[in-house]
matplotlib code that plots the C-alpha trace (Angstrom):
import matplotlib.pyplot as plt

x = [25.5, 22.8, 19.2, 19.8, 22.3, 19.8, 19.4, 16.4, 14.8, 13.6, 11.4, 12.6, 10.6, 12.8, 14.5, 17.4, 15.9, 13.0, 9.9, 9.7, 13.5, 14.7, 18.0, 19.7, 21.7, 23.1, 21.8, 24.8, 26.8, 28.4, 27.7, 26.6, 26.7, 29.4, 27.7, 24.2, 22.7, 19.4, 17.0, 14.3, 12.1, 14.7, 17.7, 20.6, 22.2, 25.2, 25.1, 28.0, 27.8, 26.9, 23.6, 22.3, 19.6, 21.2, 21.2, 20.0, 21.8, 22.5, 24.4, 26.9, 28.3, 26.5, 26.4, 25.7, 22.7, 24.8, 25.9, 22.3, 21.2, 24.1, 23.3, 19.6, 20.4, 22.8, 20.1, 17.6, 20.1, 20.7, 17.0, 16.4, 14.5, 11.6, 11.5, 11.1, 13.1, 11.9, 13.1, 14.4, 16.8, 18.1, 18.9, 20.6, 22.8, 23.8, 24.5, 26.7, 28.7, 29.1, 30.1, 32.8, 34.3, 34.4, 36.0, 38.6, 39.4, 39.6, 41.8, 44.3, 44.4, 44.9, 47.6, 49.4, 49.2, 50.4, 53.3, 54.3, 54.1, 56.2, 58.8, 59.0, 59.2, 62.0, 63.9, 63.5, 64.8, 67.8, 68.7, 67.3, 70.6, 71.4, 67.9, 68.0, 71.5, 70.3, 67.2, 69.3, 71.9, 69.2, 67.7, 71.1, 71.9, 68.6, 69.2, 72.8, 71.4, 68.9, 71.5, 74.0, 71.4, 70.2, 73.8, 74.9, 71.9, 70.3, 72.9, 72.9, 75.3, 72.8, 69.9, 69.7, 67.8, 70.7, 73.2, 71.0, 70.8, 74.5, 75.4, 72.8, 73.8, 77.5, 76.9, 74.7, 77.1, 80.0, 78.2, 77.3, 80.8, 82.3, 80.0, 80.9, 84.7, 84.3, 82.4, 85.1, 87.9, 86.2, 84.7, 82.3, 82.9, 80.6, 81.6, 80.3, 82.9, 85.5, 84.1, 84.0, 86.8, 89.4, 90.5, 94.1, 96.6, 98.8, 96.0, 94.7, 98.1, 98.3, 94.8, 95.8, 98.7, 96.5, 93.8, 96.2, 97.7, 94.2, 93.3, 96.5, 96.0, 92.4, 93.2, 95.9, 93.8, 90.8, 92.9, 94.8, 91.6, 89.9, 92.8, 93.4, 89.9, 87.8, 89.8, 91.6, 88.6, 85.5, 86.6, 83.1, 82.1, 84.5, 81.7, 80.2, 83.4, 83.3, 79.7, 80.9, 83.6, 81.1, 78.6, 81.3, 82.7, 79.3, 78.4, 81.7, 81.2, 77.6, 78.3, 76.8, 80.3, 82.9, 85.8, 84.5, 84.2, 85.6, 86.6, 86.8, 83.0, 83.1, 86.0, 85.0, 81.4, 82.3, 85.0, 82.5, 80.1, 82.9, 84.0, 80.4, 79.6, 82.9, 81.8, 78.4, 79.0, 82.5, 83.0, 81.1, 80.6, 79.2, 77.0, 75.7, 75.1, 73.0, 71.2, 70.5, 69.3, 67.0, 65.5, 64.9, 63.1, 61.0, 60.2, 59.4, 57.1, 55.3, 53.6, 51.5, 49.6, 48.0, 46.4, 45.5, 43.8, 41.8, 40.6, 40.1, 39.4, 41.2, 41.0, 42.9, 45.7, 43.2, 43.7, 47.5, 48.6, 46.0, 45.7, 49.2, 51.7, 50.3, 49.4, 53.1, 53.6, 51.2, 53.2, 56.6, 55.6, 54.3, 57.6, 59.6, 57.5, 58.1, 61.9, 61.7, 59.9, 62.5, 65.3, 66.9, 66.4, 67.9, 70.9, 71.6, 71.0, 73.0, 76.2, 75.8, 75.5, 78.6, 80.6, 79.5, 80.3, 83.7, 84.6, 83.1, 83.5, 79.9, 77.9, 76.0, 72.6, 73.1, 74.8, 72.0, 69.4, 71.4, 71.6, 67.9, 67.0, 68.3, 65.3, 62.6, 61.2, 62.0, 59.3, 60.0, 63.9, 64.0, 61.9, 65.0, 66.7, 63.6, 64.9, 68.0, 66.5, 65.8, 69.5, 70.8, 73.0, 71.7, 74.2, 72.9, 69.3, 70.4, 72.0, 68.9, 66.7, 69.2, 69.2, 65.4, 65.4, 68.3, 66.8, 63.5, 61.6, 62.0, 58.2, 58.1, 61.2, 59.2, 56.6, 59.2, 60.5, 57.0, 57.0, 59.9, 62.6, 65.9, 65.9, 69.7, 70.3, 67.5, 69.0, 72.5, 71.2, 69.5, 72.7, 75.0, 72.8, 73.4, 77.1, 76.4, 73.8, 76.2, 79.0, 76.9, 75.2, 78.5, 79.8, 76.7, 76.2, 79.4, 79.4, 80.5, 79.5, 80.1, 77.3, 75.7, 74.6, 76.6, 77.1, 76.1, 72.7, 72.0, 72.8, 70.7, 67.7, 64.9, 62.9, 59.4, 56.7, 54.2, 53.1, 54.1, 54.9, 51.2, 50.6, 53.8, 52.7, 49.2, 50.6, 52.9, 49.9, 47.9, 50.7, 50.7, 47.0, 47.9, 50.9, 49.0, 46.2, 48.7, 50.4, 47.1, 45.5, 48.7, 49.0, 45.4, 46.0, 49.5, 48.6, 45.5, 47.4, 50.0, 47.3, 45.7, 49.1, 50.1, 46.7, 47.1, 50.6, 49.5, 46.7, 49.1, 51.5, 48.8, 47.9, 51.5, 51.5, 53.2, 52.1, 52.1, 55.6, 56.8, 54.0, 54.7, 54.3, 55.4, 57.9, 59.1, 59.9, 61.7, 63.7, 65.4, 65.5, 67.4, 69.3, 72.7, 72.2, 71.2, 74.3, 76.6, 75.4, 76.9, 73.6, 73.8, 73.0, 69.8, 68.5, 69.6, 66.2, 64.2, 66.3, 66.1, 62.3, 62.2, 64.4, 62.0, 59.0, 60.6, 61.7, 58.4, 56.0, 57.4, 59.6, 56.6, 55.3, 58.8, 59.4, 56.0, 57.2, 60.5, 58.7, 57.0, 60.4, 61.7, 58.7, 59.0, 62.7, 62.2, 59.4, 61.6, 64.7, 62.6, 61.1, 64.5, 65.9, 63.8, 63.7, 60.3, 61.9, 65.0, 63.1, 60.4, 62.2, 60.6, 59.9, 60.3, 57.5, 58.6, 59.4, 57.3, 58.5, 56.3, 56.8, 56.2, 55.2, 52.6, 51.6, 52.0, 53.2, 55.6, 54.7, 57.8, 60.1, 62.8, 66.0, 69.4, 70.3, 72.9, 70.3, 67.9, 70.5, 71.6, 67.9, 67.3, 70.0, 69.1, 65.5, 66.1, 65.2, 62.3, 63.8, 60.7, 58.9, 56.1, 58.5, 59.5, 56.1, 56.3, 59.8, 58.8, 55.6, 57.6, 60.6, 58.4, 56.2, 59.1, 60.9, 58.4, 61.0, 63.3, 60.7, 62.1, 65.6, 64.2, 62.4, 65.7, 67.6, 64.9, 65.5, 69.2, 68.5, 66.2, 68.9, 71.6, 69.3, 68.8, 72.6, 73.3, 71.1, 73.0, 76.4, 75.2, 74.1, 77.4, 79.4, 77.0, 77.6, 81.3, 81.6, 78.6, 79.3, 76.9, 78.4, 80.3]
y = [47.5, 46.3, 45.5, 41.8, 42.0, 43.5, 41.6, 39.2, 38.3, 34.7, 33.3, 29.9, 27.2, 24.1, 21.6, 23.1, 26.6, 27.8, 29.1, 32.8, 33.4, 35.2, 34.8, 37.5, 36.3, 37.9, 36.5, 37.1, 34.6, 31.7, 28.6, 27.8, 30.6, 30.5, 32.7, 33.9, 36.4, 35.4, 38.0, 37.4, 40.3, 42.8, 41.1, 39.5, 36.1, 34.8, 31.3, 29.4, 27.9, 24.5, 26.1, 27.0, 24.8, 21.6, 21.7, 25.3, 26.9, 30.6, 32.7, 34.7, 35.5, 37.0, 40.6, 41.9, 44.1, 47.3, 46.7, 46.0, 49.4, 51.2, 49.5, 50.4, 54.0, 54.3, 53.0, 55.4, 58.3, 57.5, 57.3, 60.7, 59.1, 57.9, 54.4, 54.0, 57.1, 58.4, 60.1, 57.0, 56.1, 59.8, 59.4, 56.1, 57.6, 60.6, 58.3, 56.0, 58.9, 60.4, 57.1, 56.5, 60.0, 59.4, 55.9, 57.3, 60.1, 57.7, 55.3, 58.1, 59.2, 55.6, 55.0, 58.1, 57.0, 53.5, 54.9, 57.3, 54.6, 52.3, 55.0, 55.8, 52.0, 51.5, 54.5, 53.3, 49.8, 51.3, 53.6, 51.7, 51.4, 55.0, 56.2, 54.1, 55.3, 58.8, 58.0, 56.3, 59.1, 61.7, 59.6, 59.1, 62.8, 63.7, 61.2, 62.5, 66.0, 64.9, 62.9, 65.7, 68.1, 65.7, 65.0, 68.6, 70.2, 67.5, 65.0, 63.8, 61.0, 60.0, 59.7, 56.0, 57.1, 59.3, 56.6, 54.1, 56.5, 57.0, 53.4, 52.2, 54.9, 54.1, 50.4, 50.9, 53.2, 50.9, 48.0, 49.9, 51.2, 47.8, 46.1, 48.6, 48.1, 44.3, 44.5, 46.7, 44.4, 41.0, 42.0, 39.2, 37.2, 37.4, 38.0, 34.5, 33.0, 33.9, 31.1, 28.5, 25.9, 26.2, 23.2, 24.6, 22.2, 25.0, 26.9, 23.7, 23.2, 26.7, 26.4, 23.1, 24.8, 27.8, 25.4, 23.5, 26.8, 28.0, 24.7, 24.9, 28.6, 28.1, 25.1, 26.9, 30.0, 28.0, 26.0, 29.0, 31.0, 28.2, 27.7, 31.4, 32.8, 29.8, 27.2, 29.8, 32.1, 29.9, 26.2, 24.9, 26.2, 23.6, 21.1, 22.5, 21.7, 18.2, 17.9, 18.8, 16.1, 13.5, 14.3, 14.2, 11.0, 9.3, 10.5, 9.1, 5.7, 5.4, 7.0, 5.4, 5.1, 5.8, 5.2, 7.6, 10.6, 13.8, 16.0, 19.3, 20.0, 18.9, 21.0, 24.2, 23.8, 23.9, 26.5, 28.9, 28.3, 29.2, 32.3, 33.5, 32.9, 34.6, 37.6, 37.8, 36.7, 37.9, 41.1, 44.2, 45.5, 42.1, 41.8, 45.3, 44.8, 41.7, 43.3, 46.3, 44.1, 42.2, 45.5, 46.6, 43.4, 43.8, 47.4, 46.2, 43.4, 45.9, 47.3, 44.1, 45.5, 48.1, 45.5, 43.3, 46.2, 47.1, 43.5, 42.2, 45.5, 47.5, 44.6, 42.1, 41.6, 39.9, 37.0, 37.4, 34.3, 34.1, 37.8, 39.2, 36.3, 34.4, 37.5, 38.5, 35.5, 37.1, 40.4, 38.7, 36.2, 39.0, 40.9, 37.8, 37.3, 40.9, 40.5, 37.3, 39.2, 42.0, 39.4, 40.4, 37.0, 35.2, 37.5, 37.0, 33.2, 32.7, 34.2, 32.6, 29.3, 29.9, 30.8, 27.6, 25.5, 27.1, 26.8, 23.4, 21.7, 20.7, 20.5, 23.5, 21.9, 21.1, 24.4, 26.4, 24.5, 25.2, 28.9, 29.1, 27.4, 30.4, 32.4, 30.0, 26.7, 23.0, 22.6, 25.9, 25.8, 22.6, 24.4, 26.3, 23.0, 21.1, 20.2, 18.6, 16.5, 13.5, 13.2, 13.8, 11.3, 9.8, 11.9, 15.1, 14.0, 13.5, 16.9, 18.6, 16.9, 17.7, 21.4, 21.5, 19.9, 22.0, 25.4, 27.4, 29.5, 33.3, 33.8, 31.4, 33.1, 36.3, 34.6, 33.4, 36.9, 38.1, 35.5, 37.4, 34.9, 36.8, 38.1, 38.5, 34.9, 33.6, 35.4, 34.1, 30.6, 30.6, 31.6, 29.3, 26.2, 26.3, 25.3, 23.0, 21.1, 20.5, 19.5, 16.9, 15.7, 14.9, 13.2, 11.0, 10.2, 10.8, 11.4, 8.4, 9.5, 12.6, 15.2, 15.6, 19.2, 22.1, 25.3, 27.6, 25.9, 25.6, 29.3, 30.6, 31.6, 33.5, 36.3, 35.9, 35.3, 37.8, 40.7, 43.4, 44.1, 44.2, 40.6, 39.4, 40.9, 39.4, 36.0, 36.1, 36.9, 34.1, 31.6, 32.5, 31.3, 27.7, 28.1, 29.9, 27.3, 24.5, 26.0, 26.7, 23.3, 21.5, 23.5, 22.7, 19.0, 18.7, 20.7, 18.7, 15.5, 16.6, 17.5, 14.1, 12.3, 14.2, 13.5, 9.8, 9.7, 11.6, 9.1, 6.2, 8.0, 8.6, 4.9, 4.3, 6.9, 9.8, 13.1, 16.6, 17.8, 14.3, 13.5, 11.9, 14.1, 14.3, 17.0, 15.1, 12.1, 14.2, 16.0, 12.7, 11.1, 14.1, 15.0, 13.8, 15.9, 19.0, 18.6, 18.2, 21.5, 23.2, 24.1, 25.4, 22.7, 24.4, 24.5, 21.1, 19.4, 22.4, 22.5, 18.7, 18.9, 21.6, 19.5, 16.5, 18.7, 20.0, 16.5, 14.7, 17.5, 20.6, 23.6, 26.0, 24.3, 24.2, 27.9, 28.7, 26.9, 28.8, 32.1, 31.3, 30.9, 34.1, 36.2, 34.7, 35.5, 39.1, 39.6, 38.2, 40.3, 43.5, 42.6, 42.0, 45.3, 47.4, 47.5, 45.7, 42.6, 42.8, 43.1, 40.5, 38.0, 34.9, 31.3, 28.1, 25.5, 22.6, 23.9, 27.0, 30.3, 32.4, 36.2, 37.0, 40.6, 40.1, 36.6, 35.6, 32.2, 31.9, 28.5, 26.4, 28.9, 30.9, 30.2, 31.7, 33.9, 31.3, 28.6, 30.7, 31.3, 27.7, 26.6, 29.2, 27.7, 24.1, 24.5, 26.5, 23.8, 21.9, 18.6, 16.8, 13.6, 15.4, 17.2, 13.9, 13.7, 17.2, 16.6, 13.3, 14.9, 17.9, 16.1, 13.1, 15.4, 17.1, 13.8, 10.9, 8.5, 9.1, 8.7, 5.4, 6.8, 9.9, 7.6, 5.8, 9.0, 10.8, 9.2, 9.8, 13.3, 14.0, 12.9, 14.9, 18.0, 17.7, 17.3, 20.3, 22.4, 20.9, 21.8, 25.4, 25.4, 23.9, 26.7, 29.3, 27.7, 27.6, 31.3, 33.0, 35.4, 37.6, 41.0, 40.8]
z = [-75.3, -77.7, -76.9, -77.4, -74.4, -72.0, -68.8, -68.6, -65.4, -65.3, -62.6, -61.4, -59.7, -60.2, -57.8, -55.9, -55.6, -53.6, -55.4, -55.7, -56.2, -59.2, -61.0, -63.1, -66.0, -69.1, -72.3, -74.5, -76.4, -74.4, -72.4, -68.8, -66.3, -63.7, -61.2, -60.5, -58.1, -56.5, -55.2, -52.6, -51.5, -52.5, -50.8, -52.7, -52.1, -54.1, -55.4, -56.9, -60.4, -58.9, -57.6, -61.1, -62.5, -64.0, -67.8, -68.0, -70.9, -71.1, -73.6, -71.5, -68.1, -65.2, -64.0, -60.6, -59.8, -59.8, -63.4, -64.4, -63.0, -64.7, -68.1, -67.7, -66.8, -69.7, -72.1, -70.7, -71.1, -74.7, -75.4, -73.9, -71.0, -73.2, -71.6, -67.9, -66.9, -63.5, -60.3, -58.7, -61.5, -61.4, -57.7, -58.3, -61.0, -58.8, -55.8, -57.8, -59.3, -55.8, -54.4, -57.1, -56.4, -52.7, -53.1, -55.4, -52.9, -49.9, -52.0, -52.7, -49.1, -47.9, -50.5, -49.3, -45.7, -46.5, -48.5, -45.8, -43.1, -45.3, -45.8, -42.1, -41.3, -43.8, -42.5, -38.9, -39.8, -41.6, -38.8, -35.8, -33.9, -34.3, -33.2, -30.1, -29.3, -29.5, -27.3, -24.6, -24.7, -24.1, -21.3, -19.7, -20.0, -18.3, -15.5, -15.0, -14.7, -12.1, -10.2, -10.2, -8.9, -6.2, -5.0, -5.1, -3.5, -1.2, -0.3, 3.3, 4.4, 7.1, 4.6, 3.5, 0.3, -0.8, -0.2, -2.1, -5.1, -5.1, -5.0, -7.5, -9.9, -9.6, -10.0, -13.0, -14.9, -14.0, -15.5, -18.6, -19.2, -18.4, -20.9, -23.6, -22.9, -23.0, -26.3, -27.8, -26.5, -27.2, -30.6, -31.7, -28.6, -25.6, -22.0, -21.3, -23.6, -21.0, -18.8, -21.6, -21.6, -24.3, -26.4, -26.8, -25.2, -24.0, -22.4, -20.8, -19.3, -17.9, -16.5, -14.8, -13.1, -12.0, -10.8, -8.5, -7.2, -6.4, -4.6, -2.5, -1.7, -0.7, 1.4, 3.3, 3.8, 5.1, 7.5, 8.8, 9.3, 11.2, 13.5, 14.2, 14.2, 15.3, 17.1, 19.4, 19.9, 19.8, 19.8, 20.3, 16.8, 15.4, 15.9, 12.8, 10.9, 12.3, 11.0, 7.5, 7.6, 8.8, 6.0, 3.3, 4.7, 4.8, 1.3, -0.1, 1.6, 0.3, -3.1, -6.1, -7.7, -5.0, -7.4, -10.0, -7.6, -9.1, -6.2, -8.2, -7.9, -4.2, -3.3, -5.1, -4.2, -0.5, -1.0, -2.7, 0.2, 2.7, 0.8, 0.5, 4.2, 5.2, 3.2, 4.7, 8.3, 9.0, 7.1, 8.1, 4.5, 3.4, 6.5, 6.1, 2.4, 2.8, 5.8, 3.6, 0.8, 3.1, 4.4, 0.8, 0.0, 3.1, 2.0, -1.6, -0.3, 2.0, -1.1, -1.1, 1.8, -0.5, -2.7, 0.3, 2.0, -1.1, -1.7, 1.9, 3.8, 6.5, 8.9, 6.7, 9.2, 11.5, 9.1, 9.2, 7.4, 4.6, 3.8, 4.6, 4.3, 1.3, -0.7, -0.8, -3.1, -5.7, -5.8, -5.8, -8.5, -10.7, -10.3, -11.2, -14.3, -15.4, -14.9, -17.1, -19.8, -19.8, -19.9, -16.6, -15.0, -18.0, -17.9, -14.2, -14.3, -17.4, -16.0, -12.6, -14.4, -16.6, -13.4, -11.7, -14.7, -15.1, -11.4, -10.5, -13.9, -14.0, -17.3, -18.7, -18.1, -14.4, -13.8, -15.4, -13.4, -10.1, -10.9, -11.7, -8.4, -6.6, -8.0, -9.0, -7.7, -8.3, -11.0, -12.8, -13.1, -15.3, -17.9, -18.9, -19.8, -21.0, -24.5, -23.0, -20.2, -22.4, -23.2, -19.7, -17.9, -14.6, -12.7, -14.4, -13.6, -10.0, -9.9, -11.3, -8.7, -5.9, -6.9, -6.6, -3.2, -1.8, -2.6, -2.3, -4.8, -4.6, -4.2, -1.2, 0.2, 0.2, 2.3, 4.9, 5.2, 5.9, 8.7, 10.4, 9.4, 9.1, 5.5, 5.1, 6.1, 3.9, 0.9, 1.6, 2.2, -1.2, -2.9, -0.9, -1.5, -5.3, -5.2, -2.2, -4.2, -7.1, -4.7, -2.7, -5.8, -7.6, -4.5, -4.0, -7.7, -9.6, -13.4, -15.4, -18.9, -21.1, -21.2, -24.7, -24.1, -25.8, -23.8, -26.6, -27.0, -23.3, -22.5, -25.4, -23.3, -25.0, -23.4, -22.2, -24.9, -23.5, -25.6, -23.1, -19.4, -18.5, -19.8, -18.0, -14.7, -15.1, -16.0, -12.9, -10.7, -12.2, -11.7, -8.0, -7.7, -7.8, -5.6, -2.9, -3.1, -2.9, 0.1, 1.9, 1.4, 2.3, 5.5, 6.4, 5.7, 7.4, 10.5, 10.9, 10.5, 13.0, 15.6, 15.0, 15.3, 18.4, 20.1, 19.3, 20.7, 23.8, 24.3, 24.1, 26.4, 29.0, 29.0, 30.0, 32.7, 30.9, 32.3, 30.9, 30.0, 29.1, 26.6, 23.3, 20.2, 16.6, 17.4, 20.5, 18.4, 15.7, 18.4, 19.2, 15.8, 14.3, 17.5, 16.1, 12.9, 14.9, 17.2, 14.2, 12.8, 15.8, 17.4, 21.0, 23.6, 24.8, 21.2, 19.9, 20.4, 19.1, 15.8, 15.5, 15.8, 13.1, 10.8, 11.3, 10.5, 7.4, 6.2, 6.8, 6.2, 4.5, 5.1, 5.2, 8.4, 9.8, 9.2, 10.7, 13.9, 13.7, 13.4, 16.8, 18.4, 16.7, 17.9, 21.4, 21.5, 20.3, 22.9, 25.7, 24.7, 24.6, 28.0, 29.6, 28.2, 30.7, 34.5, 34.5, 33.0, 35.1, 38.4, 37.6, 35.4, 33.9, 34.9, 32.9, 33.0, 30.9, 27.4, 27.9, 29.3, 31.5, 31.6, 35.3, 35.0, 32.3, 33.2, 29.5, 28.4, 25.5, 24.1, 23.2, 24.8, 23.1, 21.1, 21.0, 18.0, 16.9, 17.0, 14.9, 12.3, 12.0, 11.8, 9.1, 6.9, 7.6, 6.7, 3.5, 0.9, -0.6, 0.6, 2.0, 1.1, -0.6, -3.0, -4.5, -6.1, -7.4, -8.9, -10.4, -12.0, -13.4, -14.8, -15.9, -17.9, -19.6, -20.5, -20.4, -21.8, -18.8, -16.1, -15.0, -14.5, -12.7, -10.3, -9.5, -8.6, -6.6, -3.1, -3.3, -4.6, -1.6, 0.8, -1.0, -1.0, 2.8, 3.4, 1.1, 3.4, 6.4, 4.9, 4.4, 8.1, 9.2, 7.4, 9.0, 12.4, 11.8, 11.0, 12.7, 15.5, 17.5, 16.6, 13.3]

ax = plt.figure().add_subplot(projection="3d")
ax.plot(x, y, z, "-o")
ax.set_aspect("equal")
plt.show()
């Protein structure tokens, strides 16, 4: 570089730049500078070309300060250090050379690392399937080694843990082997395609014949069973069967389109209920299986106590409902969220939905919603079919709403189990209500149009969007906050309202001379309003008014309050039964005082009295649903937000859906009353 190209430092004091700043420009040949570096007290600030002084002409492009130092050092080196060479410039030169060497070294190392990582990533992508097969094979081999050792050395048929390990392992490997065989046999087809309807005329004809054979066989079997096992052995239980006939007849008479009713979903919805109840209530393996499943859920939920104790202290059970019952919802909601993230819930829901659609002939959207309602709540399950709601028929909207009213969420079910409601019957009621909801919905509001939804689009459910399991668990716990708060504040409001309403009725009754024991109350009124419904369910005579009162509480308030009242009856009954099992109870007995039962030996009063086991079971099934007046607002808000253009249609179907949801629960209770026996 020549002397004429040396950098010149010009002091500027013109508009646009503060006084005292300096700009460094190269005075070579050329036009206006594109970029200048401005220094102030030794610090550097970069200015764009528009920040240079207007009209200022320069003869070159700008250099940064480092280039200026290097050029100056090079000049001094050539001149032998005669001009301006000093210790500082030597240090700068050494520093810059060292820095360049380090940068080059680090760049080479970084390049090698990037190349290696890229090569490993490409290799993994190419052999991903094989790598994971090897990993799963190794894990399966290790588990089989552990399982074989556990079964060979420590198996005990009386140990529930050993039996659990054996059954779970057998089921898991059966499922894996079955899936592999299906994949080999079906090729590109999925297992779910087995449930999809075929358009082939010959296959449709065969399916029609098979369908009618199954209908006739099922009808003959149900009639024969009811005659031989129920009518001859326990004729009074046929009242439950009468209740089913009455509900179906009334729904047909008041149907939106009686002439358009398709009886396939009605028949098979009720038939599935019957078969399921028969499996649970009348076969020992089925009863034991659901009893075992209920015990395992209780065991799983008991782990909530660890977190509750840590947060609320060792005396947390003194606030039983707030710190023990409601906290279960947090743990269960978090668990469900994790299962959604892993894709387990989508898998289960999808195949239940396919089975319901194949069996009942319902559309994919309403079938998927009904299957989801077994596990999640009325406002969460429609999220799975959100893109299709805007194009749904009114009958489909009615079915979606009915499914939400006829079932309960899994997280709330956990809270009911914590309240000592029978877990096995709650679980079976949740499953049985899904086909019942579709059956009663299609009877009360038949389909008159063709669904626009395609099965392959509806059943394509993605996994959770969370980053990992930790985020999924955290999101599930966070979702439970609003649910718990909603339950808590509603209970405070409703129970306060009931107390006020009862006090008002009692006051009016006292003015008319009604004494204690005959006083008016909310429960008293409901016990007479819903008396016919309770009787048609097959409730024992001594429990009819109590179950009727619970149904009224559930319908006008919510099922949580009703189950809380039922839990009082359950605890009273358990206490009384234990009392009467020993000589103290036999010798001292008990005394009724109105609806209350006094334990003579202890002098303790069981408020509201007790219920029979049959009455408790029927009430458990009848209350298992969100079908209350308040839920109409929740359903309207949820569906209306997902499909604003259909809000008017949603409003039209809600009242009918609420009635259908209640009757679906009653149908489940009728079947339970028809088949229940004390000692299966």
